[in-house]
Every structure is written in C-alpha cells, then in structure tokens.
C-alpha positions in Angstrom: 1.4 8.0 -17.8 -1.4 5.9 -16.3 -0.8 2.3 -15.1 -2.8 1.1 -18.1 -0.4 2.9 -20.5 2.8 1.5 -18.9 4.3 -1.1 -21.2 4.2 -4.6 -19.8 7.6 -5.8 -18.6 9.5 -8.4 -20.5 12.8 -10.2 -20.8 15.0 -9.4 -23.8 18.1 -11.3 -25.0 21.1 -10.3 -27.1 24.0 -12.3 -28.5 27.6 -11.0 -28.3 29.8 -13.6 -29.8 29.9 -16.4 -27.3 28.1 -14.4 -24.6 24.3 -14.6 -24.3 22.9 -11.6 -22.5 19.6 -11.7 -20.7 18.0 -8.3 -19.9 15.3 -7.6 -17.4 13.2 -4.8 -18.9 10.5 -3.4 -16.7 12.2 -0.3 -15.5 9.0 1.7 -15.0 8.1 -0.7 -12.2 11.6 -1.0 -10.8 12.0 -4.2 -12.8 9.4 -6.0 -10.6 8.7 -9.5 -11.9 5.3 -10.6 -13.2 4.5 -14.3 -13.6 4.9 -13.9 -17.4 8.4 -12.4 -16.9 9.4 -15.3 -14.7 8.4 -17.7 -17.5 10.3 -15.6 -20.0 13.4 -15.6 -17.8 13.2 -19.4 -17.5 13.0 -19.6 -21.3 16.0 -17.4 -21.8 18.1 -19.3 -19.3 17.1 -22.6 -21.1 18.3 -21.2 -24.4 21.7 -20.4 -22.7 21.8 -23.9 -21.2 21.0 -25.8 -24.4 22.7 -23.8 -27.2 26.3 -24.9 -27.5 27.1 -21.6 -29.4 26.7 -19.7 -26.1 29.5 -20.3 -23.6 28.7 -17.7 -20.9 25.6 -15.8 -19.8 25.2 -12.3 -18.5 22.1 -11.4 -16.5 21.4 -7.6 -16.2 18.6 -5.1 -16.0 17.5 -1.9 -17.6 17.1 1.3 -15.6 18.4 2.4 -12.2 17.3 -0.8 -10.3 18.0 -4.5 -10.8 14.7 -5.6 -9.4 12.3 -4.7 -6.6 11.3 -8.4 -6.4 7.9 -9.9 -7.3 5.0 -7.8 -8.4 3.2 -9.0 -5.4 -0.5 -8.5 -6.4 0.1 -10.4 -9.6 1.3 -13.4 -7.6 -0.7 -13.3 -4.4 -3.5 -10.8 -4.8 -7.2 -11.3 -5.9 -6.1 -10.7 -9.6 -3.1 -13.1 -9.4 -1.8 -14.3 -12.8 0.0 -17.4 -11.7 -1.4 -19.4 -14.6 1.1 -17.5 -16.7 4.0 -19.0 -14.9 4.8 -22.7 -14.5 8.1 -24.4 -15.1 8.0 -26.1 -18.4 9.4 -29.7 -18.6 13.1 -29.5 -19.2 13.3 -25.8 -18.6 15.9 -24.1 -16.4 14.5 -23.0 -13.1 15.1 -19.2 -12.6 16.4 -19.9 -9.0 18.3 -23.1 -10.0 16.2 -25.2 -7.7 14.8 -27.8 -10.0 17.3 -27.4 -12.9 20.3 -25.2 -12.9 22.1 -23.7 -15.9 25.3 -25.6 -16.8 26.9 -22.5 -18.3 28.7 -19.9 -16.2 26.5 -16.8 -15.4 27.8 -13.3 -14.5 25.1 -11.1 -13.0 25.3 -7.3 -13.0 23.2 -5.5 -10.4 22.4 -1.9 -9.5 20.1 0.1 -7.3 17.4 -1.9 -5.6 18.2 -5.6 -5.4 15.4 -7.1 -3.2 14.2 -10.6 -2.4 14.2 -12.6 -5.7 16.9 -10.3 -7.0 19.4 -11.7 -4.5 18.1 -15.2 -5.1 18.6 -14.9 -8.9 22.1 -13.5 -8.5 23.0 -16.4 -6.1 21.6 -18.9 -8.6 24.4 -17.6 -10.9 28.1 -17.7 -10.3 29.8 -14.2 -10.3 28.2 -10.9 -9.3 29.3 -7.4 -10.3 27.5 -4.7 -8.2 27.2 -1.0 -8.7 28.1 0.8 -5.5 24.6 2.3 -5.3 23.1 -1.1 -4.6 20.5 -1.6 -1.9 20.2 -5.3 -1.0 17.4 -6.7 1.2 15.9 -10.2 1.8 12.7 -8.8 3.2 10.2 -11.6 2.8 9.6 -12.1 6.5 8.6 -8.4 6.6 5.8 -9.4 4.3 4.6 -12.3 6.3 6.3 -15.0 4.2 9.8 -16.3 3.9 12.5 -16.7 1.2 11.4 -19.4 -1.2 13.9 -19.0 -4.0 17.0 -20.5 -2.4 18.2 -17.7 -0.1 17.7 -19.9 2.9 20.7 -21.9 1.9 22.6 -20.0 -0.8 23.0 -17.0 1.4 24.6 -19.3 3.9 26.9 -20.8 1.3 28.2 -17.5 0.2 28.3 -15.5 3.5 28.5 -18.1 6.3 26.0 -18.6 9.1 26.5 -15.5 11.1 26.4 -12.9 8.4 23.6 -14.7 6.4 21.4 -15.2 9.4 22.0 -11.6 10.5 20.5 -10.3 7.3 17.8 -13.0 6.9 16.5 -12.3 10.4 16.8 -8.5 10.4 15.3 -8.2 6.9 17.5 -5.1 6.7 19.0 -3.1 3.8 22.7 -3.3 3.2 25.0 -1.8 0.6 27.4 -3.1 -2.0 30.4 -2.7 0.3 28.8 -4.9 2.8 27.7 -7.4 0.2 31.3 -7.6 -1.1 32.7 -8.0 2.3 30.5 -11.0 3.1 31.0 -12.6 -0.4 27.6 -12.1 -2.0 29.3 -10.0 -4.8 32.8 -10.3 -6.3 33.3 -6.8 -7.6 31.9 -3.3 -6.9 32.0 -0.7 -9.6 30.7 2.8 -10.2 27.0 3.0 -11.1 26.5 2.6 -14.8 29.6 0.4 -15.2 28.2 -2.8 -13.8 27.0 -4.3 -17.2 30.1 -3.3 -19.0 32.3 -5.0 -16.4 30.1 -8.1 -16.3 30.4 -8.3 -20.1 34.2 -8.0 -19.8 34.4 -10.8 -17.3 32.1 -12.9 -19.5 34.3 -12.3 -22.5 37.4 -13.3 -20.4 35.7 -16.5 -19.4 34.7 -17.2 -23.0 38.4 -17.3 -24.0 38.7 -20.5 -22.0 37.8 -24.0 -23.1 34.0 -24.2 -22.6 34.0 -27.9 -21.7 36.6 -27.2 -19.0 34.6 -24.3 -17.6 31.4 -26.3 -17.6 32.8 -29.4 -15.9 34.5 -27.1 -13.3 31.0 -25.7 -12.5 29.5 -29.2 -12.5 32.2 -30.5 -10.2 32.0 -27.5 -7.8 28.2 -28.0 -7.6 28.7 -31.7 -6.7 30.5 -30.5 -3.6 27.4 -28.8 -2.2 24.5 -30.5 -4.0 23.7 -33.0 -1.1 23.1 -30.2 1.3 21.3 -28.1 -1.3 19.1 -31.0 -2.2 17.9 -31.4 1.4 17.2 -27.7 1.6 15.4 -27.7 -1.7 13.3 -30.8 -0.7 12.3 -29.0 2.5 10.9 -26.0 0.5 7.3 -27.3 0.0 6.8 -27.6 3.7 8.1 -24.1 4.2 6.0 -22.7 1.4 2.8 -24.3 2.6 3.4 -23.1 6.2 4.0 -19.5 5.3 1.7 -19.0 2.4 -1.3 -20.5 4.2 -0.8 -18.4 7.3 -2.8 -15.4 8.4 0.5 -13.4 8.6 1.0 -14.0 4.9 -2.5 -12.6 4.1 -1.7 -9.6 6.3 1.7 -9.1 4.7 0.2 -9.0 1.2 -2.7 -6.8 2.3 -0.4 -4.3 4.0 1.8 -4.2 0.9 -1.2 -3.4 -1.3 -2.5 -0.8 1.2 1.0 0.7 1.7 1.0 0.4 5.5 3.0 -1.3 8.2 2.0 -5.0 8.7 0.7 -6.2 12.0 1.7 -9.8 12.5 0.2 -12.2 15.0 2.3 -15.3 14.6 -0.3 -17.5 13.0 
C-alpha cells in the first residue's frame, strides 16, 4: 500500500456505561499524531470533561504501539499542517497544560510509547502498561526538548534522579522500569492492557463521581503552584529550542533517516 492509500489517522470514541473510551487510530503509522489528530484528541477529552453522563475516561490505542510521537514533518517540515491544530477556547489541552480534564483518566499503553505518548499518559491519572512497552523521551535527540509537560510531570512521578536520568539520556526503558519508578501503576501481558484499564475504570465508576472529581481537584491543588511556574516557563523553552540550528538539524536528520550532528546553537 502506498503512502497515499494509507487511511488518515483519527481519534475514535466509544461509550461503555459511565466510561468514555478514547481510541488513537493510526496504527499503520505507529499511531503517530498529525495536527488534525491532536485537535480531535482535544475535542474528545473536552466531551469527557463536560458531559456529566461520563464519569471516567480510558485512553488507549489500536495496533501494537501506543504512539511513536508526533508525525514530525507534519508539524515542523516544509509541508507542516499546524493550521489544523489550535486549542479551541474552552477545550481541554491534550497535555493538561492550559486546561486539564476534571474526570479521572486511565491510560492503556503498549509497544512504542515515545515522547508525547509519555506526556499524554502523565496528563492522565492511572497507567496500565503491556510488558512489551518501549518508553523514550527522546526530544533532545531530535534537537528540541519535551514541550508537553514531561519536564515537570516526569519529576512528579519518578523523582529527580530517575526522571533526569531518562530525560538526559533520551534512552529507551521497559515497562518493568516504568513501573519501578512510578510512571505506570500496573504491568500486564500484551493485549490485556485495554481490558485491564476498562476494568479499573469500571471500578472507579462505582464510586460517587463528585467525590472522585473533588479528590482529583484537591490533589492537583497540592502541586499546581509548582506546575504553573513550569508551564509558564514553557514559551521561553519552546522559542529557544525551536528557533535553534540544532532543531533544524534534528528535523532534517529525522526526515533523511540519519544520525543528527548537533553543534549547540
């Protein structure tokens, strides 16, 4: 099948009683996100946030991988499609930076969980990982930096040493390691992650929704001051890395499928 014939990726949703299921569906491209998919994900999370009939969300993905991250050429290349993605007024931010979903979210991950995949799951609450997961926060290998919250949420979950270790090495690590440092809460056999995430969501949905929602709200209050400072610093980080020569080299090397040569400017 040629690239032209590959169906465009999209975000699907399903309703299972009180559970609202959000499904990443771009398996032919390892669930890489286009700008349009980012907008669709924001729309889906906003439905979960606003509709009182839905008490718990589950975020999951089709295929053997959760997501390889951004479809880089569509965001940063000469044919970038960024006009298709902009946070609508009142919408939930996919990374929970501008607006965060008030409902509990259980995320099921499998296979490749790179860059924004980690940041999306950290924007949720509970993570179930298949034991074939490959995690990597590799932005600095591409000449940029994490811009979706990993620079502080990785720290919140794993602590300084373990978080900085992986953020600086940009290395791959497995589900066992992710569980050990607190990025995921359960590890299951491949193919069981969505089923288990749904089970957890249904268990949560047996509880009083107001009680659960205010528990999440109160818990976020504990860390929101530190998060706010980190979020407010993001524009400076973004401008510095995206306007650098290293960022251009990182994207070009990705497109050309070669090792990047960075020069520190």
